[in-house]
C-alpha atoms as one frame of an Amber mdcrd trajectory, in Angstrom:
protein
  18.007   2.191 -82.081  19.754   5.518 -81.567  23.120   4.869 -79.966  26.655
   6.190 -80.042  29.063   3.323 -80.522  32.818   3.374 -80.839  34.005   0.254
 -82.652  37.578  -0.933 -82.275  38.849  -3.877 -84.285  42.516  -4.673 -84.897
  43.952  -7.309 -87.245  47.545  -8.399 -87.585  48.392 -10.684 -90.508  51.620
 -12.686 -90.328  52.557 -15.546 -92.672  48.965 -16.153 -93.675  47.622 -16.423
 -90.125  45.238 -13.933 -88.553  45.888 -12.803 -84.999  43.138 -10.864 -83.292
  43.634  -8.382 -80.506  41.251  -7.965 -77.579  42.085 -11.437 -76.201  40.247
 -13.272 -78.973  41.011 -16.944 -79.539  42.116 -18.286 -82.886  39.488 -20.482
 -84.547  41.117 -23.503 -86.184  39.617 -25.284 -89.184  38.541 -28.253 -87.059
  36.648 -25.892 -84.751  34.416 -24.640 -87.556  30.890 -26.045 -87.638  28.086
 -25.553 -90.132  25.235 -27.281 -88.300  24.188 -28.725 -84.957  25.054 -32.311
 -85.910  28.623 -31.208 -86.519  28.522 -29.404 -83.164  27.460 -32.594 -81.390
  29.964 -34.721 -83.324  32.773 -32.392 -82.290  31.702 -32.315 -78.643  31.298
 -36.089 -78.359  34.657 -36.623 -80.058  36.428 -34.257 -77.658  34.382 -34.441
 -74.459  32.417 -37.683 -74.729  32.999 -38.815 -71.137  32.542 -35.389 -69.570
  29.294 -34.235 -67.972  27.005 -32.334 -70.312  24.086 -31.935 -67.890  23.353
 -32.357 -64.204  19.648 -32.826 -63.432  17.857 -32.730 -60.114  15.500 -35.696
 -60.038  14.411 -35.396 -56.423  13.737 -32.022 -54.788  13.530 -33.475 -51.305
  16.495 -33.321 -48.937  18.936 -34.777 -49.641  18.428 -34.070 -53.338  19.209
 -36.718 -55.939  20.830 -35.976 -59.278  21.241 -37.543 -62.684  24.500 -36.800
 -64.487  24.455 -37.092 -68.287  27.705 -37.311 -70.217  28.061 -36.082 -73.801
  27.970 -39.591 -75.322  24.719 -40.372 -73.511  23.146 -37.087 -74.573  24.053
 -37.741 -78.213  22.516 -41.213 -78.012  19.252 -39.789 -76.666  19.186 -37.116
 -79.389  19.493 -39.881 -82.010  16.801 -42.005 -80.354  14.281 -39.187 -80.112
  15.099 -37.932 -83.619  14.683 -41.423 -85.064  11.285 -41.812 -83.380  10.114
 -38.410 -84.660  11.223 -39.279 -88.188   9.405 -42.618 -88.037   6.217 -40.717
 -87.128   6.408 -39.050 -90.544   7.670 -35.681 -89.286  10.565 -35.154 -91.669
  10.495 -31.456 -92.580   7.665 -30.668 -90.136   7.427 -27.577 -87.959   7.622
 -28.702 -84.338   6.827 -26.366 -81.457   8.518 -26.662 -78.069   7.260 -24.919
 -74.934   8.283 -25.274 -71.321  10.668 -24.218 -68.579  14.451 -24.538 -68.855
  15.084 -28.261 -68.583  16.947 -31.175 -70.136  14.007 -32.384 -72.215  13.706
 -28.951 -73.853  17.344 -29.118 -74.946  16.944 -32.722 -76.054  13.885 -31.857
 -78.155  15.565 -28.834 -79.754  18.530 -30.834 -81.028  16.561 -33.983 -81.890
  14.363 -31.905 -84.212  17.163 -29.875 -85.812  19.754 -32.648 -86.264  17.873
 -34.355 -89.075  14.114 -34.101 -88.640  12.411 -30.721 -89.038  12.150 -27.070
 -88.007  11.985 -26.164 -84.313   9.610 -23.421 -83.155  10.531 -22.295 -79.604
   7.604 -20.684 -77.760   7.564 -18.520 -74.646   5.779 -20.409 -71.853   4.572
 -17.101 -70.359   2.478 -16.147 -73.394  -1.293 -16.057 -73.174  -3.301 -18.812
 -74.801  -4.279 -16.702 -77.826  -0.619 -15.751 -78.425   0.512 -19.379 -78.261
  -2.261 -20.323 -80.670  -1.217 -17.527 -83.041   2.345 -18.853 -83.174   1.194
 -22.431 -83.701  -1.172 -21.356 -86.472   1.231 -18.969 -88.179   4.097 -21.456
 -88.127   1.789 -24.324 -89.163   3.247 -26.485 -86.417   2.161 -30.108 -86.685
   3.618 -31.152 -83.341   3.849 -29.535 -79.922   6.390 -30.760 -77.371   5.383
 -29.389 -73.982   6.117 -29.485 -70.274   3.438 -31.073 -68.147   3.766 -28.198
 -65.690   2.161 -25.720 -68.067  -0.463 -27.853 -69.821  -3.302 -26.852 -67.524
  -2.063 -23.242 -67.276  -2.976 -22.058 -70.774  -1.975 -24.759 -73.232  -5.377
 -26.424 -73.272  -7.040 -23.154 -74.249  -4.359 -22.462 -76.872  -4.939 -25.843
 -78.535  -8.656 -25.110 -78.788  -7.760 -22.075 -80.935  -5.391 -24.084 -83.146
  -6.115 -26.360 -86.088  -2.595 -27.398 -87.178  -1.223 -29.499 -84.308  -1.951
 -33.208 -84.692   0.608 -34.710 -82.292   1.265 -33.822 -78.645   4.478 -34.919
 -76.898   4.812 -34.435 -73.149   8.236 -33.923 -71.585   6.962 -35.685 -68.460
   5.544 -39.162 -67.967   2.021 -37.775 -67.683  -1.219 -38.245 -69.568  -3.330
 -35.227 -70.543  -6.508 -34.806 -72.548  -5.268 -34.936 -76.151  -8.676 -34.164
 -77.734  -8.345 -36.697 -80.581  -4.678 -35.864 -81.174  -1.929 -38.480 -81.100
  -0.226 -38.389 -77.723   3.235 -39.552 -76.641   5.712 -38.883 -73.880   9.390
 -38.277 -74.558  10.158 -41.379 -72.499   7.985 -43.503 -74.816   9.608 -42.042
 -77.915  13.119 -42.620 -76.544  12.272 -46.312 -76.098  10.697 -46.440 -79.548
  13.726 -44.782 -81.122  16.100 -47.172 -79.372  14.223 -50.170 -80.835  14.241
 -48.642 -84.308  17.996 -48.020 -84.151  18.624 -51.558 -82.909  16.698 -52.816
 -85.947  18.932 -50.824 -88.288  16.776 -47.744 -88.954  19.205 -45.054 -90.168
  16.685 -42.673 -91.708  17.462 -40.037 -89.085  21.184 -40.698 -88.725  21.766
 -40.430 -92.480  19.395 -37.519 -93.110  21.023 -34.634 -94.955  21.048 -31.288
 -93.173  20.877 -28.102 -95.212  22.947 -25.795 -93.024  21.678 -22.708 -94.864
  17.945 -23.483 -94.825  15.510 -22.342 -92.137  15.913 -24.626 -89.130  14.736
 -22.407 -86.260  11.617 -20.227 -86.402  11.372 -17.683 -83.595   8.517 -15.277
 -83.136   9.450 -11.897 -81.749   7.526  -8.671 -81.383  10.689  -6.567 -81.274
   9.869  -2.882 -80.816   6.850  -2.811 -83.126   4.496  -4.940 -81.066   3.636
  -7.022 -84.148   4.872 -10.632 -83.930   7.212 -11.610 -86.754   8.700 -15.031
 -87.443  12.504 -14.784 -87.542  13.975 -17.480 -89.784  17.405 -18.682 -88.674
  19.552 -21.304 -90.337  21.878 -23.595 -88.447  24.826 -21.845 -90.088  23.493
 -18.498 -88.806  23.599 -19.771 -85.228  26.836 -21.762 -85.621  28.582 -18.658
 -87.004  27.514 -16.761 -83.893  28.675 -19.619 -81.637  32.100 -19.554 -83.290
  32.426 -15.811 -82.804  31.211 -15.857 -79.192  33.670 -18.646 -78.386  36.558
 -16.603 -79.722  35.664 -13.693 -77.441  34.893 -15.438 -74.143  37.282 -17.028
 -71.689  35.535 -20.383 -71.241  36.390 -24.059 -71.743  35.335 -27.620 -70.877
  36.086 -27.155 -67.177  33.339 -24.553 -66.846  29.760 -24.986 -65.695  26.701
 -22.786 -66.092  23.369 -22.360 -64.350  20.634 -21.829 -66.947  18.352 -19.085
 -65.587  17.020 -16.896 -68.420  14.143 -18.152 -70.625  15.663 -20.727 -72.958
  13.256 -20.028 -75.822  15.082 -16.724 -76.333  18.150 -16.742 -78.585  20.385
 -15.113 -75.947  19.946 -18.014 -73.535  19.608 -20.693 -76.206  22.697 -19.738
 -78.223  25.007 -18.649 -75.387  23.942 -20.739 -72.371  22.990 -23.948 -74.186
  24.488 -24.444 -77.637  27.762 -22.565 -77.075  28.243 -24.351 -73.747  27.812
 -27.735 -75.454  30.253 -26.612 -78.141  32.839 -25.900 -75.418  32.241 -29.202
 -73.624  31.121 -27.561 -70.373  28.294 -28.581 -68.016  24.736 -27.222 -67.812
  22.501 -27.139 -64.723  19.001 -25.672 -64.618  17.638 -23.118 -62.172  14.528
 -24.174 -60.243  13.051 -20.682 -60.696  13.882 -17.052 -59.985  13.152 -17.496
 -56.282  15.802 -20.195 -56.092  18.724 -18.488 -57.832  20.712 -17.993 -54.612
  20.054 -21.586 -53.502  20.908 -23.057 -56.913  24.119 -21.019 -57.222  25.283
 -22.562 -53.944  24.066 -25.974 -55.042  25.674 -26.173 -58.494  28.598 -23.723
 -58.024  28.642 -22.400 -61.610  31.722 -20.692 -63.023  29.699 -18.690 -65.579
  26.326 -16.944 -65.384  24.420 -15.426 -68.310  22.116 -12.774 -66.871  20.158
  -9.612 -67.569  21.179  -6.379 -65.775  18.106  -6.465 -63.516  19.264  -9.700
 -61.860  22.846  -8.453 -61.564  21.628  -5.206 -60.009  19.573  -7.191 -57.514
  22.612  -9.276 -56.519  24.725  -6.120 -56.271  22.188  -4.326 -54.087  22.149
  -7.237 -51.626  25.946  -7.233 -51.456  26.038  -3.483 -50.855  23.236  -3.638
 -48.280  25.171  -6.172 -46.262  28.413  -4.192 -46.657  26.707  -0.960 -45.575
  25.075  -2.197 -42.386  26.974   0.533 -40.533  29.032   3.578 -41.632  32.390
   1.995 -40.758  31.723  -1.123 -42.826  30.479   1.007 -45.731  33.663   3.124
 -45.804  35.875   0.051 -45.416  34.102  -1.751 -48.277  34.474   1.245 -50.618
  38.167   1.461 -49.718  38.574  -2.228 -50.537  36.910  -1.688 -53.919  39.236
   1.221 -54.682  42.305  -0.770 -53.583  41.301  -3.843 -55.582  40.783  -1.720
 -58.691  44.240  -0.220 -58.294  45.881  -3.615 -57.813  44.120  -5.044 -60.846
  45.264  -2.063 -62.896  48.936  -2.820 -62.166  48.619  -6.536 -62.908  47.305
  -8.266 -59.785  44.333  -9.823 -61.548  43.255 -12.063 -58.653  43.192  -9.281
 -56.067  39.400  -9.050 -56.130  38.835 -12.768 -55.539  41.120 -12.721 -52.511
  39.901  -9.454 -51.003  36.210 -10.282 -51.497  36.358 -14.011 -50.744  33.198
 -13.877 -48.633  31.220 -12.382 -51.527  32.499 -15.125 -53.824  31.538 -17.828
 -51.340  28.017 -16.386 -51.206  27.828 -16.887 -54.983  28.999 -20.494 -54.903
  32.740 -19.947 -54.638  33.607 -20.695 -58.266  31.836 -17.920 -60.195  34.325
 -15.930 -62.297  32.513 -14.764 -65.457  29.177 -12.927 -65.679  27.710 -12.028
 -69.067  25.128  -9.234 -69.150  22.810  -8.750 -72.092  19.321  -7.700 -73.251
  19.472  -4.239 -71.618  21.886  -1.471 -70.648  24.123  -2.122 -67.645  24.782
   0.491 -64.953  28.529   1.217 -65.455  29.094   1.799 -61.730  27.770  -1.668
 -60.924  29.859  -3.166 -63.717  33.008  -1.485 -62.368  32.351  -2.586 -58.785
  31.616  -6.202 -59.785  34.861  -6.318 -61.747  36.729  -4.908 -58.755  35.228
  -7.661 -56.585  36.968 -10.167 -58.813  34.160 -11.126 -61.187  34.709 -10.661
 -64.899  31.558  -8.835 -65.931  31.230  -8.644 -69.702  28.454  -7.045 -71.716
  27.023  -7.953 -75.083  24.689  -6.462 -77.644  22.527  -8.171 -80.215  19.010
  -9.136 -81.239  17.122 -12.203 -82.340  17.613 -11.448 -86.030  21.395 -11.712
 -85.482  21.361 -15.138 -83.777  21.700 -13.005 -81.507  25.126 -11.561 -80.504
  26.869  -8.810 -82.489  29.210  -7.193 -79.950  30.785  -8.288 -76.685  33.312
  -6.651 -74.385  36.684  -8.335 -73.899  39.281  -8.567 -71.144  41.513  -6.024
 -72.876  40.225  -2.494 -73.381  37.061  -3.266 -71.422  34.962  -0.170 -70.695
  32.238  -0.394 -68.066  29.787   1.651 -70.157  30.426  -0.262 -73.398  29.142
  -3.444 -75.007  32.536  -3.813 -76.681  33.579  -4.110 -80.313  32.009  -6.262
 -82.986  32.837  -9.954 -82.780  35.102 -11.626 -85.363  33.675 -11.867 -88.893
  30.833  -9.495 -88.016  30.657  -5.960 -89.368  28.862  -3.218 -87.438  28.583
   0.445 -88.366  26.452   3.492 -87.675  24.603   5.132 -90.550  22.632   8.372
 -90.831  24.626   9.916 -87.988  23.676  13.263 -86.502  26.215  15.869 -85.354
  26.714  13.974 -82.065  27.461  10.662 -83.796  24.090   9.128 -82.985  22.493
   7.117 -85.715  21.202   3.711 -86.732  23.246   0.597 -86.014  23.485  -1.802
 -88.962  25.248  -5.160 -89.118  26.451  -7.729 -91.625  27.721 -11.284 -91.194
  26.900 -14.976 -91.503  24.841 -14.738 -88.312  22.207 -12.456 -89.873  18.793
 -14.082 -90.284  17.368 -15.415 -93.549  14.389 -13.089 -93.228  10.912 -12.892
 -91.719   8.674 -15.900 -92.252   6.262 -15.328 -95.122   6.736 -11.567 -94.893
   8.821 -10.406 -97.855   7.930  -6.746 -97.329   9.146  -6.706 -93.729  12.264
  -8.611 -94.809  13.051  -6.171 -97.611  12.691  -3.269 -95.190  15.544  -4.486
 -92.977  17.700  -6.770 -95.161  19.461  -5.027 -98.023  20.907  -6.618-101.157
  24.473  -5.984 -99.979  23.820  -8.040 -96.827  23.431  -5.228 -94.300  20.734
  -5.656 -91.661  19.008  -2.412 -90.618
């Protein structure tokens, strides 16, 4: 990618401690994690009685909800993981495909916390593409949502000869075509019985934090699907760095909107949120974003610029219904920006209270990623009292490399490199444009069974091109 990037990174060392500028938190030794089991252990120890998930179990009015605390979630991870291990799946590649939902998250961690390798798959792929991923990864198991089985999954399985076990996230029966078939509910009951009888094969399983644990297939910019091999330490390193840069804690809540199979959503809106002890709710679909924001009142949203621009355009349309309102709104934006500049940080929330109420009333932090953000929209959203921060990364980097901070935030910038990540520009032209390269613990292990492609981007000194 040809970009001009100005990197700013300041360190102050005093009596052996490192203090980072740009509003970055200090990461203590007890906050460091090498794998997802350690992540869960830490979260249960600190936030065990807090809500980890809120699930809508009845879409009729009035809606009914199930609230899952961290201790309960950990117990279900252990039950499902124990059942999978008892099925002989230790070390197996296990695909997971479906919409953003609790059972997807449960499956992801049950597989990676002591069983096998998870292979997240985009539910929007065509049948032949799903089959290609299953075949190339040699997945023995496919965990799927009942909502998409009849859409293209049946056809994909006809083109696959590796999957021998199907596991449905819903309590539904589908044509398994001579494959073993279970539901997650059945396996949770099975795992509970095994644990009651003293089965500790899953609980005591060793986790190699530096081995491939997540296999993601991405076409990138070449159009040719490649399997990105990520270790748990790769992802945990990125979680640690993201946490240092963002202003979030256990009192926060998120609404999961973007496709969870992608590392941006999975790392930042699922795993990092669990690490912080916050709460996750799931969007019912793109058509229901406005309704769900009112319903769950998130404090943080992870979005792509297109969604943010859509929200912004609706705000501006309403504010520009007549010339007087349009001028008044622009004057308010200018005034709020000036007040924020001299230290009145909450000016935007107070002056644009109606806008905040439209977005649930509690939203304070919006993270934009996956594409370039219009700087004018970024500036106006910040002036309205929302912290809009931008990030840059890619799947091979687990995925975040850079993120803007509260201090020195520029509306047209993705910010400096995160802690313990190096980013530089090589082969620069006279205007400073060149190729961005990165190095850090978050960089992938390589491309699955493709040493030539790996050697082309991963150098011996650790730099990723």
